[in-house]
KOLMARBA-286244 format. One record per residue (C-alpha): residue in one letter; chain; y, z, x. Coordinates in nm, 3 decimals, decimal comma, padded with zeros to 5 digits. Each point is the difference from the previous one (the first is absolute). Layout:
<pts>
+------+-------+---------+---------+---------+
: rest : kette :      c2 :      c3 :      c1 :
+------+-------+---------+---------+---------+
:    a :     A :       Y :       Z :       X :
...
+------+-------+---------+---------+---------+
</pts>
This chain:
<pts>
+------+-------+---------+---------+---------+
: rest : kette :      c2 :      c3 :      c1 :
+------+-------+---------+---------+---------+
:    m :     A : -03,388 :  06,721 :  03,792 :
:    f :     A :  00,166 : -00,125 :  00,319 :
:    q :     A :  00,290 :  00,148 :  00,192 :
:    l :     A :  00,228 : -00,108 :  00,282 :
:    n :     A :  00,181 :  00,280 :  00,182 :
:    g :     A : -00,100 :  00,242 : -00,278 :
:    k :     A :  00,140 : -00,216 : -00,281 :
:    p :     A : -00,208 : -00,188 : -00,260 :
:    i :     A : -00,028 : -00,374 :  00,054 :
:    n :     A : -00,134 : -00,278 : -00,220 :
:    i :     A : -00,239 : -00,208 :  00,210 :
:    d :     A :  00,003 : -00,280 : -00,261 :
:    a :     A :  00,376 : -00,060 :  00,029 :
:    p :     A :  00,183 : -00,205 :  00,266 :
:    f :     A :  00,099 :  00,210 :  00,300 :
:    v :     A :  00,251 : -00,037 :  00,285 :
:    s :     A : -00,073 :  00,206 :  00,311 :
:    a :     A :  00,263 :  00,179 :  00,209 :
:    d :     A :  00,002 : -00,294 :  00,244 :
:    g :     A :  00,067 : -00,248 : -00,286 :
:    t :     A : -00,352 : -00,144 : -00,028 :
:    k :     A : -00,072 : -00,104 : -00,359 :
:    y :     A : -00,339 :  00,057 : -00,161 :
:    p :     A : -00,096 : -00,132 : -00,345 :
:    n :     A : -00,201 :  00,321 : -00,049 :
:    l :     A : -00,176 :  00,269 :  00,201 :
:    r :     A : -00,356 : -00,045 : -00,126 :
:    n :     A : -00,131 : -00,076 :  00,349 :
:    p :     A : -00,123 :  00,329 :  00,156 :
:    e :     A :  00,084 : -00,121 :  00,354 :
:    i :     A :  00,363 : -00,072 : -00,094 :
:    r :     A :  00,027 :  00,336 : -00,176 :
:    q :     A : -00,138 :  00,176 :  00,307 :
:    s :     A :  00,240 : -00,180 :  00,235 :
:    l :     A :  00,296 :  00,102 : -00,218 :
:    g :     A : -00,114 :  00,360 : -00,033 :
:    v :     A : -00,082 : -00,020 : -00,371 :
:    v :     A : -00,259 :  00,265 : -00,088 :
:    e :     A : -00,213 :  00,054 : -00,306 :
:    v :     A :  00,022 :  00,346 : -00,156 :
:    e :     A : -00,190 :  00,155 : -00,284 :
:    d :     A :  00,169 : -00,008 : -00,338 :
:    e :     A :  00,117 :  00,332 : -00,136 :
:    p :     A : -00,263 :  00,155 : -00,225 :
:    y :     A :  00,062 : -00,084 : -00,365 :
:    y :     A :  00,097 :  00,265 : -00,250 :
:    d :     A :  00,131 : -00,036 : -00,355 :
:    q :     A :  00,361 :  00,116 :  00,013 :
:    r :     A : -00,006 :  00,083 : -00,370 :
:    f :     A : -00,243 :  00,284 :  00,073 :
:    y :     A :  00,032 :  00,085 :  00,371 :
:    w :     A :  00,284 :  00,080 :  00,242 :
:    g :     A : -00,218 : -00,134 :  00,282 :
:    v :     A : -00,363 : -00,036 :  00,100 :
:    g :     A : -00,183 :  00,310 : -00,120 :
:    n :     A :  00,324 :  00,156 : -00,131 :
:    p :     A : -00,012 : -00,001 : -00,382 :
:    k :     A :  00,306 :  00,059 : -00,212 :
:    l :     A :  00,031 :  00,307 : -00,221 :
:    l :     A : -00,245 : -00,026 : -00,291 :
:    n :     A :  00,131 :  00,273 : -00,232 :
:    d :     A :  00,356 :  00,112 : -00,074 :
:    r :     A :  00,132 :  00,274 :  00,227 :
:    e :     A :  00,272 :  00,256 : -00,073 :
:    e :     A :  00,202 :  00,016 :  00,321 :
:    v :     A :  00,079 :  00,316 :  00,194 :
:    d :     A :  00,227 :  00,063 :  00,298 :
:    s :     A : -00,120 :  00,109 :  00,344 :
:    d :     A : -00,011 :  00,362 : -00,119 :
:    g :     A : -00,214 : -00,086 : -00,303 :
:    n :     A :  00,283 :  00,037 : -00,251 :
:    p :     A :  00,007 : -00,242 : -00,295 :
:    m :     A :  00,238 : -00,295 :  00,031 :
:    y :     A :  00,208 : -00,131 : -00,289 :
:    v :     A :  00,163 : -00,331 : -00,088 :
:    k :     A :  00,360 : -00,004 :  00,120 :
:    i :     A :  00,285 : -00,074 : -00,240 :
:    l :     A :  00,376 : -00,019 :  00,033 :
:    g :     A :  00,154 :  00,337 : -00,071 :
:    e :     A :  00,263 :  00,235 :  00,139 :
:    v :     A :  00,003 :  00,253 :  00,280 :
:    d :     A :  00,317 :  00,209 :  00,035 :
:    g :     A :  00,180 : -00,240 : -00,235 :
:    e :     A : -00,087 : -00,304 :  00,213 :
:    p :     A : -00,244 : -00,281 : -00,090 :
:    a :     A : -00,334 :  00,051 :  00,174 :
:    m :     A : -00,368 : -00,078 : -00,038 :
:    v :     A : -00,182 :  00,297 : -00,155 :
:    d :     A : -00,354 :  00,070 : -00,117 :
:    s :     A : -00,088 : -00,088 : -00,358 :
:    t :     A : -00,272 :  00,179 : -00,196 :
:    e :     A : -00,234 : -00,299 :  00,044 :
:    r :     A : -00,267 :  00,040 :  00,271 :
:    l :     A : -00,007 : -00,270 :  00,268 :
:    v :     A : -00,329 : -00,188 : -00,040 :
:    t :     A : -00,139 : -00,275 :  00,219 :
:    k :     A : -00,196 : -00,236 : -00,223 :
:    g :     A : -00,351 : -00,078 :  00,117 :
:    l :     A : -00,188 : -00,326 : -00,027 :
:    k :     A : -00,162 :  00,097 : -00,330 :
:    s :     A :  00,337 :  00,052 : -00,169 :
:    q :     A :  00,131 : -00,324 :  00,146 :
:    w :     A : -00,300 : -00,206 : -00,117 :
:    i :     A :  00,002 :  00,160 : -00,346 :
:    a :     A :  00,368 : -00,095 : -00,032 :
:    q :     A : -00,079 : -00,357 :  00,108 :
:    t :     A : -00,287 : -00,018 : -00,251 :
:    k :     A :  00,227 :  00,118 : -00,282 :
:    a :     A :  00,272 : -00,246 :  00,103 :
:    a :     A : -00,249 : -00,288 : -00,004 :
:    a :     A : -00,128 :  00,099 : -00,345 :
:    n :     A :  00,354 :  00,040 : -00,134 :
:    s :     A :  00,086 : -00,343 :  00,135 :
:    q :     A : -00,294 : -00,151 : -00,188 :
:    l :     A :  00,091 :  00,188 : -00,319 :
:    a :     A :  00,366 : -00,107 :  00,022 :
:    a :     A : -00,084 : -00,351 : -00,124 :
:    t :     A : -00,103 :  00,137 : -00,340 :
:    d :     A :  00,223 :  00,310 : -00,025 :
:    w :     A :  00,229 : -00,190 : -00,234 :
:    m :     A : -00,285 : -00,012 : -00,254 :
:    v :     A : -00,032 :  00,377 :  00,008 :
:    i :     A :  00,375 :  00,038 : -00,053 :
:    r :     A : -00,009 : -00,255 : -00,283 :
:    k :     A : -00,285 :  00,197 : -00,163 :
:    a :     A :  00,195 :  00,328 :  00,029 :
:    e :     A :  00,329 : -00,143 : -00,121 :
:    r :     A : -00,108 : -00,250 : -00,266 :
:    g :     A : -00,364 :  00,073 : -00,076 :
:    v :     A : -00,123 : -00,341 :  00,120 :
:    d :     A : -00,365 :  00,025 :  00,099 :
:    i :     A : -00,108 : -00,057 :  00,359 :
:    p :     A : -00,276 : -00,265 :  00,029 :
:    a :     A : -00,345 :  00,158 :  00,050 :
:    e :     A : -00,061 : -00,187 :  00,326 :
:    v :     A :  00,328 :  00,137 :  00,142 :
:    v :     A : -00,094 :  00,353 : -00,106 :
:    a :     A : -00,340 : -00,043 :  00,169 :
:    e :     A :  00,158 : -00,142 :  00,317 :
:    r :     A :  00,253 :  00,282 :  00,021 :
:    q :     A : -00,273 :  00,260 : -00,052 :
:    a :     A : -00,211 : -00,162 :  00,275 :
:    i :     A :  00,294 :  00,015 :  00,242 :
:    i :     A :  00,067 :  00,365 : -00,085 :
:    s :     A : -00,370 :  00,092 :  00,031 :
:    a :     A : -00,038 : -00,180 :  00,334 :
:    c :     A :  00,312 :  00,174 :  00,131 :
:    a :     A : -00,128 :  00,343 : -00,109 :
:    a :     A : -00,341 : -00,064 :  00,158 :
:    k :     A :  00,156 : -00,107 :  00,330 :
:    e :     A :  00,234 :  00,300 :  00,000 :
:    a :     A : -00,298 :  00,232 : -00,052 :
:    a :     A : -00,193 : -00,172 :  00,281 :
:    i :     A :  00,298 :  00,033 :  00,236 :
:    a :     A :  00,050 :  00,366 : -00,092 :
:    a :     A : -00,368 :  00,072 :  00,072 :
:    c :     A :  00,018 : -00,132 :  00,359 :
:    t :     A : -00,046 :  00,258 :  00,273 :
:    t :     A :  00,039 : -00,229 :  00,303 :
:    v :     A :  00,216 : -00,296 :  00,095 :
:    e :     A : -00,316 : -00,212 :  00,029 :
:    e :     A : -00,091 :  00,081 : -00,362 :
:    l :     A :  00,354 : -00,094 : -00,107 :
:    i :     A : -00,023 : -00,332 :  00,182 :
:    a :     A : -00,324 : -00,078 : -00,184 :
:    v :     A :  00,165 :  00,080 : -00,337 :
:    v :     A :  00,319 : -00,199 :  00,049 :
+------+-------+---------+---------+---------+
</pts>
């Protein structure tokens, strides 16, 4: 990556210098040097789906939140305090979902999306007794089985690296 005055610059694009000189590109190292264009190392890559930054993985498992004194935190809802509307604690614990919960939800959503195309056949069977074709039954069962297997594999992960390998 190249920078001029601390800002990224595309050396393959036309460039106009501060004095008005036009360059078709900045591929020539001598021109870059005369203009003060420097090459800098690219930022290390990290997968933002799993990491906050290099070497900083996201939360793997769900976590029930606590305040600075270690007291449980609860989901806030609209209620009343002294007869006035106010946000108050509910009875539901505040939980930050970890990567495993997020990926299990995505896996279920993908399976449900695949099943949606033939859901009407299941409804027709329940309402009117019309049989579902055997190949559709087999396909639906394969989708459900694959989803269950992937959910189990995700749930068994103990590290972010294991989760990456599974998903």
